[in-house]
C-alpha positions in Angstrom: 18.8 21.9 49.8 22.5 21.0 49.4 23.2 21.9 46.1 24.8 24.2 44.1 22.0 25.6 41.6 22.6 29.1 40.8 20.0 31.8 40.4 19.6 32.5 36.8 16.8 35.4 36.0 14.6 34.5 32.6 15.3 38.8 31.9 18.1 41.1 32.5 20.3 38.0 33.4 23.7 39.8 32.6 22.9 43.1 34.9 21.2 40.9 37.7 24.0 38.2 37.7 26.5 40.8 37.9 24.6 42.7 40.9 24.0 39.4 42.4 27.6 38.3 43.2 29.6 41.5 44.1 32.3 40.5 46.1 31.2 42.1 49.6 33.2 41.0 53.0 30.9 40.0 55.3 30.3 42.5 57.9 29.0 42.2 61.5 25.2 43.3 62.1 24.2 45.9 64.8 24.5 44.1 68.0 25.4 41.1 66.1 21.6 40.8 65.1 18.7 42.7 63.5 18.6 46.1 62.7 15.0 47.7 63.1 13.2 48.1 60.0 13.0 51.5 58.7 9.7 53.1 58.7 10.0 53.6 54.6 10.5 50.1 54.5 6.7 49.4 55.1 4.0 51.5 54.2 1.1 51.8 56.7 -1.8 50.7 53.7 -2.7 47.6 52.3 -2.5 48.1 48.1 -4.6 45.7 46.8 -2.2 44.0 44.7 -0.1 42.7 48.0 -0.5 39.2 48.8 -4.1 38.9 50.4 -3.9 38.9 54.2 -6.0 36.1 54.6 -4.0 33.9 52.7 -1.8 33.9 55.7 -4.3 33.6 58.5 -2.6 30.4 60.9 -5.2 27.8 61.5 -4.1 28.4 65.4 -2.5 31.7 66.9 1.0 31.3 68.0 3.2 33.9 69.9 6.3 34.2 67.6 9.9 34.0 69.4 10.9 37.2 71.2 14.3 36.7 68.9 11.9 37.2 65.8 9.9 40.2 67.5 10.6 43.1 65.4 11.0 46.8 67.3 8.4 49.7 66.3 5.6 49.6 64.4 2.9 46.9 63.9 3.1 46.4 60.8 6.8 45.3 60.8 5.6 42.1 63.2 4.3 40.8 59.6 7.5 39.4 59.1 7.6 35.8 60.6 11.5 35.7 60.2 13.8 38.6 61.4 15.3 40.7 58.4 18.4 41.6 58.6 18.2 45.5 57.5 21.3 47.0 56.9 23.7 44.1 56.5 25.4 44.4 53.4 24.7 41.1 51.5 21.0 41.3 52.4 20.8 44.7 51.0 23.1 44.3 47.6 20.7 41.2 47.0 17.5 43.2 47.8 19.1 45.8 45.6 19.8 43.5 42.4 16.1 42.1 42.9 14.7 45.9 42.9 16.4 46.4 39.6 14.8 46.3 36.5 15.8 43.1 35.1 15.5 41.9 38.8 11.8 42.9 39.2 10.9 41.3 35.8 12.6 38.2 36.7 10.6 38.2 39.9 7.6 38.8 38.2 8.4 35.5 35.7 8.6 33.3 38.7 5.5 34.5 40.1 3.8 33.6 37.2 5.2 29.9 37.5 4.2 29.9 41.5 0.5 30.4 40.4 -0.3 26.9 40.2 1.6 25.9 43.4 1.4 29.1 46.0 -1.8 28.7 47.3 -1.3 25.1 48.1 1.7 25.8 49.9 0.3 28.4 51.8 -2.1 26.3 52.9 0.5 23.6 54.5 2.2 26.4 56.1 -0.9 27.3 58.3 -1.3 24.2 59.3 2.4 23.5 60.6 2.0 27.0 62.0 5.3 28.5 59.7 6.4 31.7 59.1 4.6 33.0 56.0 7.9 34.1 54.1 9.0 30.1 53.9 6.3 30.1 51.0 9.0 32.1 49.1 11.8 29.9 49.5 11.4 28.0 46.3 12.3 31.6 44.3 15.8 30.8 45.1 15.7 26.9 45.3 14.4 26.0 42.1 12.6 29.5 40.8 9.3 27.4 41.1 9.7 25.3 38.4 8.8 21.5 39.5 11.0 19.8 36.8 14.6 22.1 37.9 17.3 19.9 38.8 20.9 21.1 39.5 24.4 20.5 38.7 24.4 17.9 41.7 21.0 16.2 41.5 18.6 18.3 43.5 15.0 18.0 42.2 11.8 20.0 42.1 10.7 22.8 43.8 12.3 22.4 47.2 15.4 20.7 45.5 15.7 17.6 47.6 18.7 15.4 46.8 18.4 11.5 46.7 20.0 10.9 49.9 17.6 13.7 51.5 14.1 11.9 51.5 14.7 9.9 53.8 11.9 9.5 56.6 9.5 12.3 54.7 7.3 10.4 52.6 9.3 10.4 49.0 9.2 7.8 46.9 11.1 7.1 43.6 10.3 4.5 41.1 10.6 3.8 37.4 7.6 5.7 37.2 7.7 8.6 39.4 10.0 11.0 41.1 7.9 12.5 44.0 10.5 15.1 44.5 8.6 17.1 41.7 5.1 16.2 43.3 4.6 19.7 45.0 1.9 18.0 47.5 4.7 15.6 49.1 7.5 17.5 48.3 5.7 20.8 50.0 5.0 18.7 53.1 8.5 17.0 53.3 10.1 20.6 52.8 8.5 22.3 55.4 8.4 19.0 58.1 12.0 19.4 57.2 12.5 23.1 57.9 10.0 22.6 61.2 12.6 19.9 62.3 15.6 22.0 61.9 13.5 24.8 63.9 13.4 22.7 66.6 16.8 21.7 67.0 18.4 25.2 66.8 15.6 27.3 68.0 16.4 29.7 65.1 15.1 30.1 61.5 18.3 31.8 60.1 20.1 28.8 61.4 17.3 26.1 60.4 17.5 27.8 56.7 21.4 27.1 56.7 20.7 23.9 57.4 18.0 23.5 54.7 21.0 24.5 52.4 24.1 23.0 54.4 22.4 19.6 56.1 21.9 19.9 59.9 25.6 18.0 60.4 27.1 20.5 58.8 25.7 23.6 60.7 26.3 21.4 63.9 30.2 20.9 63.3 29.9 25.1 62.5 28.4 25.8 65.6 31.2 23.4 67.6 33.8 25.3 66.0 32.6 28.8 67.0 32.3 27.6 70.5 28.7 26.8 71.1 27.1 28.8 73.1 24.5 31.3 71.9 25.8 31.2 68.5 24.0 32.7 65.4 23.9 32.2 61.6 26.0 35.7 61.1 28.6 35.1 63.9 29.4 31.6 61.9 29.1 33.7 58.5 31.2 36.5 59.6 34.0 33.8 61.4 34.3 31.6 57.8 32.6 28.5 59.1 29.9 28.5 56.2 30.4 27.7 52.4 30.2 30.2 49.9 26.5 28.7 48.9 25.2 28.9 52.5 26.6 32.3 53.3 25.1 33.4 50.1 21.7 31.8 50.8 19.9 33.1 53.9 20.3 36.8 52.8 19.4 35.8 49.0 16.4 34.1 50.2 15.6 36.7 52.9 16.1 39.1 50.6 13.4 37.7 48.3 11.1 37.2 50.7 11.2 40.5 52.2 10.0 41.9 48.9 7.7 39.2 47.7 5.6 39.2 50.9 4.9 42.9 50.0 4.8 43.2 46.2 3.1 46.5 45.4 5.5 48.1 48.6 8.2 47.4 46.5 7.2 48.7 43.2 6.1 45.1 41.6 3.2 44.9 39.1 2.4 41.4 41.0 -1.6 40.6 41.4 -1.9 37.5 43.5 -3.7 34.8 42.0 -7.3 33.7 43.2 -6.4 30.3 45.4 -6.5 27.4 43.1 -8.0 24.3 44.7 -6.6 20.8 43.9 -7.7 17.7 44.4 -5.7 14.5 44.7 -7.9 11.1 42.9 -6.0 7.8 43.8 -5.8 5.7 40.7 -6.2 2.0 40.3 -5.3 1.5 36.9 -2.5 3.4 34.3 -4.2 6.8 32.7 -2.7 9.0 29.6 -2.6 12.4 30.3 -3.0 13.0 26.8 -6.9 11.0 26.8 -7.4 12.7 30.0 -7.0 16.3 28.9 -9.1 15.2 26.0 -12.0 13.6 27.7 -11.9 16.1 30.3 -11.1 19.7 29.0 -8.5 20.4 31.4 -5.6 21.7 29.6 -3.0 19.3 29.3 -0.2 21.5 30.0 -1.9 22.3 33.5 -2.3 18.6 34.5 1.3 18.1 33.1 2.7 20.9 35.7 0.6 19.7 38.6 1.7 15.8 38.0 5.5 16.9 37.3 6.6 13.6 39.3 5.2 11.6 36.2 8.4 10.1 34.1 5.7 9.7 31.4 2.7 11.3 30.1 1.2 8.2 32.0 0.6 7.2 35.3 1.7 4.3 36.8 0.2 0.7 36.3 0.2 0.2 39.8 -2.6 0.9 42.0 -2.3 4.2 44.6 -1.0 6.8 42.8 -2.9 10.3 43.4 -3.3 12.0 40.4 -3.6 16.0 40.7 -7.0 18.2 39.0 -8.5 21.5 40.0 -10.8 20.4 42.5 -13.9 21.5 40.0 -13.0 18.6 37.8 -12.9 16.3 40.4 -16.1 15.0 40.4 -16.1 14.7 36.2 -12.7 13.1 36.2 -13.5 10.6 39.3 -16.4 9.1 37.3 -14.1 9.0 34.5 -11.6 7.2 36.0 -14.0 4.8 37.8 -15.6 3.7 34.2 -13.6 0.6 33.2 -15.4 1.2 29.6 -13.2 4.4 29.0 -9.9 3.7 27.4 -7.6 5.9 29.3 -4.4 4.5 28.0 -2.1 5.0 25.0 1.2 3.6 24.9 2.5 0.4 24.4 5.2 -1.4 26.8 7.5 -3.4 24.1 10.0 -6.1 25.7 13.1 -6.3 22.9 13.5 -9.1 21.4 16.4 -10.4 19.6 16.7 -8.6 15.9 14.7 -5.6 17.0 15.9 -2.4 16.4 14.8 1.1 17.7 14.2 2.3 14.1 12.1 -0.5 12.8 10.0 0.0 16.3 9.6 2.9 15.5 8.4 2.3 11.9 5.9 -0.5 13.1 4.2 1.4 15.9 4.1 4.9 13.3 5.6 6.1 16.4 8.4 8.8 15.7 11.6 8.2 16.7 12.2 11.0 18.6 8.9 10.7 20.6 10.3 7.4 21.6 13.7 8.6 23.1 11.8 11.6 24.8 9.8 8.9 26.4 12.6 6.6 27.8 14.9 8.8 29.4 18.7 7.4 28.8 17.7 5.1 26.2 20.5 4.4 23.9 19.6 3.1 20.4 22.6 1.1 19.6 22.8 -0.8 23.0 19.2 -2.4 23.4 18.8 -5.6 25.6 17.0 -8.2 25.2 14.1 -8.5 27.7 14.6 -4.5 28.4 11.1 -2.8 27.8 10.3 0.3 26.1 7.8 2.6 26.6 6.2 3.8 22.8 3.7 6.4 23.0 0.7 5.0 21.1 -0.3 7.2 18.1 -2.5 4.8 16.4 -4.0 1.2 17.2 -1.9 -1.6 16.3 -0.3 -4.8 17.9 3.4 -5.8 18.6 5.7 -6.5 15.6 5.5 -10.3 14.7 9.2 -11.6 15.6 12.5 -10.3 13.6 13.9 -12.8 11.6 16.9 -14.4 13.1 20.0 -15.2 11.0 21.3 -17.7 13.5 18.1 -20.4 12.3 18.2 -19.6 8.8 17.9 -22.9 7.0 17.5 -25.0 10.4 13.8 -27.0 10.4 12.9 -27.3 14.1 11.2 -30.6 13.1 13.2 -33.3 15.5 12.5 -34.0 19.3 14.7 -34.2 22.5 13.8 -35.6 25.9 15.6 -33.8 28.7 17.8 -35.9 30.5 19.0 -35.2 34.2 21.7 -32.5 34.3 20.8 -30.8 31.0 20.0 -26.8 30.9 18.8 -25.3 27.9 22.2 -23.8 27.2 23.7 -27.2 26.7 21.2 -28.7 24.4 21.6 -25.7 22.3 25.1 -26.0 22.3 24.5 -29.9 21.1 21.8 -28.9 18.5 24.5 -25.8 17.1 21.7 -23.2 17.8 21.5 -19.8 19.9 20.0 -20.5 23.0 17.0 -17.6 22.8 16.2 -18.8 19.0 15.8 -22.6 20.9 13.8 -21.1 23.9 11.3 -19.1 21.6 10.9 -22.1 19.6 9.6 -24.0 22.7 7.9 -21.0 24.1 10.6 -20.7 26.9 12.8 -17.6 28.4 16.5 -17.9 28.7 15.4 -18.1 32.4 12.6 -21.0 32.1 13.5 -24.1 34.1 13.3 -27.1 32.3 12.9 -30.6 33.6 14.0 -34.5 33.1 11.1 -35.8 30.5 10.4 -32.7 29.0 10.0 -32.9 25.6 11.6 -30.1 22.9 11.7 -28.9 19.7 15.2 -29.2 18.2 16.5 -29.0 14.7 17.7 -31.9 12.8 21.4 -31.6 12.0 22.4 -32.9 8.4 
């Protein structure tokens, strides 16, 4: 997506980064297109540690466009997106990924991908898209569902808030579905398919995924339109530096990960992990769910990374992801009204509340409260603000804190509301804070008072 997320390896960072960012001038490709794959680039045998071919079997056969058909060997056609063999930037990225640090980094990313890649592959088969797109999260998020770029792009596929329209991605106080690996995968693949339908070229479709459809369309117009490809736009300097690197970087990673053993990587792809999405009708605490089902808590957190807290939304309709072999037991647990599945409190701030006092009362460390409330500032609590407090023990809400404003006041008087009165004017007349007057009478500051209503007020001496 449109963002500026840098590729930082987990291992061998200095060596890999220096290799990934050499200042190489763009050079035209042979015949303005794709060079033939060298025979040495693809062996004729299928190593056991290659990605199983059956994971890539499409649900219905399609004939790839002629522009994507590679010359020569049958094995070369296994790439659904043309690889720009010999193009300097592409080759420099390949060399970086195949360095010692680069290989270690790719293997670390593969470990992160285990929970998501089988689902991504299944959706690629459903949409009949090139297999290599399964590896786009490698350069987008390093397969971290909670990745956030400097520009705010979020999730495996790095969606910006302004790019989710029309792709069934929802954001509210409880979830950010850009981090939902199922919803974001479908959204990303649909966006890529839309881009390809518009341009008829996968390199341009990928560039548009990074820079936006409008930016690439304008670049094509500046180039004179017609049969303009990504490499021509890049050669003429019509793309941003990020987008100029984006496509060769992705293709380099995909060319290696599509055939890991042939590139000397000790990658053993996991058996496909099946997921079930169970609709919830009430809030569920992942901590309790893990305890009740035996599903590892970290696996639940990873699969449901869109949750802002460890608690599912209070509204019905959220889909909780669990391993398919645990789905029946989890469904029975969710449907049992006698099973307690919530371990948190929603505390509405009252006058006089402090975060430290709430932490003491609920027996919850202050650090856990602030962690559960991103952006919460202890010195700026507002009356009526709702704070999520992880429940480590069963306890009711704290008593109302003492209010200095009402000290020494006796609310033994009675006042009958007259036409034109407001809670604020009555409080001013009786020299009491409005929220104190409201609370004594079981009202809120926004409550409507009516003529003839009787209110308790202090007796002024």
